[in-house]
N, C-alpha and C positions, 0 to 999 in steps of 0.2 A: 504494500500500500504506500501511497504518497501521503505522508503525515506532516501537517503543519504544527510545529511545536511552539509553545509559548510559556514563559515563566514570568508572571507579573511582578513578583518580588525582586528577582534578580536574574538578568539574562545570563546564559552560560558563557557569554563573551565579556561579562563585566570584568573590569581590571582588578577589582578587589576580591581576594579569595574568601570563600565562606563555605559553610556546609551546604547551603542552598545552591550555590553555584556548582559545587562538586556533584551534588545529587542530580541536578539538571543535566550535567555532562554525562554522568553515568547512565541515565535513562536514555539519552540520545544514542549512546554507544550500544546500549542493550537492544534498542529498537532496530538499529542498523544491523546488529549481529543476527537478529531474528529475520532479516531479509527485507526490511522496510526502508523506504527512502524518506529521510527526515530533513525538513527545511525549517529554519528558524523563522517563524511567521512575523515576529516583531521584536524590536529591542526596547520598546517602551516600558519603562519601569513605573508601575502603578503601586506606590508605597505610601500609605497614609500614616506618617509617623505619629501624629497626634490627631484627636478628633476635632479638627478645625474645618469649619464649613467652607471657607474661602479656598483652602487647599484642595478639598474634596471636589468642589465645583470645577476648579482649574484642571484637575486630573481627568475629570469626566469629559471636558472639552477636548483634551489631548486624545483620549480614547476614541471619541467620535471621529476625530480627524484621521486617526490611524485606521479605523474601520473603513472610512471612505477611501483611503489609499489602497487598502487590501481589496476592497470591492472592485476598484478599477483594474487592479492587477489580476484578479481572478477572472474578471470579464474578458481580459485580453489573453491571458495565458492558460486559463482553465483552473478549476477549483481543485483542492486536494481531496483525498478520499476520506480524511479524518482530521479533526482538530484535537490536539492533545495539550491540556493545560496542567502544568505542575504547580502544586501547592497554593491553591486559592484559599485565603482565609480572611478574617475581618479587616486586617490591615492592608491586604493586597488582593482584593477581589478581581476576577477577570471580567472586564467591561468590554472586551473585544470579541472573544470567541463565541459566546452564546448567541449574540446578535448575528454574526456572520454565518455560524453553523445553521441557524434557523433560516436565514435568508437564502442560503445556497443548498439547503437540504443535505448538509454534511453531518455525519455522526459526531457528537461531542463527547470527549472523554476527559476525566480528571484523574490526577494521581496525588495522593496525600492532601486532599481537601480536608479542612477541619471546621468544626462548629462548636462554639462554647456558649451555653445559655447565659453565663454570667457576664458576657460581653453585650447582652441585649439591653443597652442603655444609651440614650443619646445618639450621636452620629454613628457610633460603632454598631448600633442595631440596624441602621439603614445599610451600612456596608455589609453586615452579615446577612441581611435579607437578600442581597445580590448573590452572595455565595450560595445560599439555600436554593435560590432560583436556578442557578447554574447546575448544582448537584441534581436537582429534580429533573432538569432537562437532559442530563447526560445519559448516553446509552450505557455507560459503564463508569463507575467511580472506583479507582484502584486504591485500596487502603494498605498501609504498611503495618499498622498495629490494630489489634482488636479494640483498643480504647478509642482510636479515631473512628473506626467503623461504628461502634456503638453510639458515639456522640452524634454522628451523622444520621444514623438510623432512628435515633430518638427524635430528632428534629425533622427529618424528611423520610418517613417510614416507607414511602412508595418508591424511593430511589433504588437504582440497581448498583449493587456492590460486588467487588471481587477483592481477594486478598493476594498480596505479593510478598513472598517470603524474602528474607535477606539473601543476597547473592554476591558472588565474586567470580572473577575470571579464573577458571581452573586450568586453562591451557598451560600455565607456567609449571603446573605439577605433572601434566601429561607429557610435555615435551622437554626432556632434560638434555641440554646441549652438551657436547663434548668440549668442555672449556680448555683452551690453551692458556698459556701464561698471559697473553695480551687480552684474552676474552674474559678472564676471571673477574668477579665482582671486586670493585675497588673500595678500599677502606681509607678513611681519613683519620689521622690521629689528632685527638684534641687533648692538649695538656691543661691540667688544672692544678692548683697548689696542692702538693702532697700526693697527687695521684694522676694516673693517665687512663684514658678511656678510648675505645674504638667505636667508630660510627660507620655503619654500612651506608655507602653512597650509591648503591645499585638502584636503578629505577624501579619503581613499584609497578604492579599490574593494573590495567584498567578493568573496571567491573563490567560484567555481562550477565545476562540472564535469559531464561526461556520465559517469555511473557505469558500471562494467564491465557488459557485457550480462548476465553471469551473475547479477548481483544482482537484476535485474528478473524473473528466472525462479525465484529461490529460493523465493518465497512460493507459487508454483504448481507448478513441476516440480522444485524443489530436493530434495536429499537430506533425508529425514525425520529428525527428531531421535530419538535412541534413547530 
């Protein structure tokens, strides 16, 4: 499938490292490993640091402009088979994907969406209502923990959920190279007062997974977007 990927909180191309950026990158690699073509739909960061109405309205205007840009792009080049949003929550709702998915009849999927009833106050309640609407629309909401799934199910009981277990790239264990002297992992020595330590500087593995079976069917037999 051709998948349009979006992370409202932080783009996988963001210059500042974080857990969210890393997870977004891992999910993209995982989807590509499963045979899908993934394109970053938007770099727009929709992050509402504080419940301030002026900032919220300004971000909504940016989201509408970005949706208009993507509408023209899809009209010209064709729509994707699926829209995939990572980590929508009350501070970073997805204000682009649900509208476009509905307009173009594209299945909408979320991963690690979250809902907290104690945030239902003031402007946070308005933002969280947008998350709930997106989760209800989604053909599939992929959850990483039972706690997240239960929180979503309590608030949006008719939504579709699937679980994704932790995953790593196991190829490094299956493919053991015949290391020569020049190929061996390199260690750097770090001296500290009174002691010495070694630190492995060999590059780590990228994460991959086998996606939930339901995801592979969303584009063909999944629930249609309203």
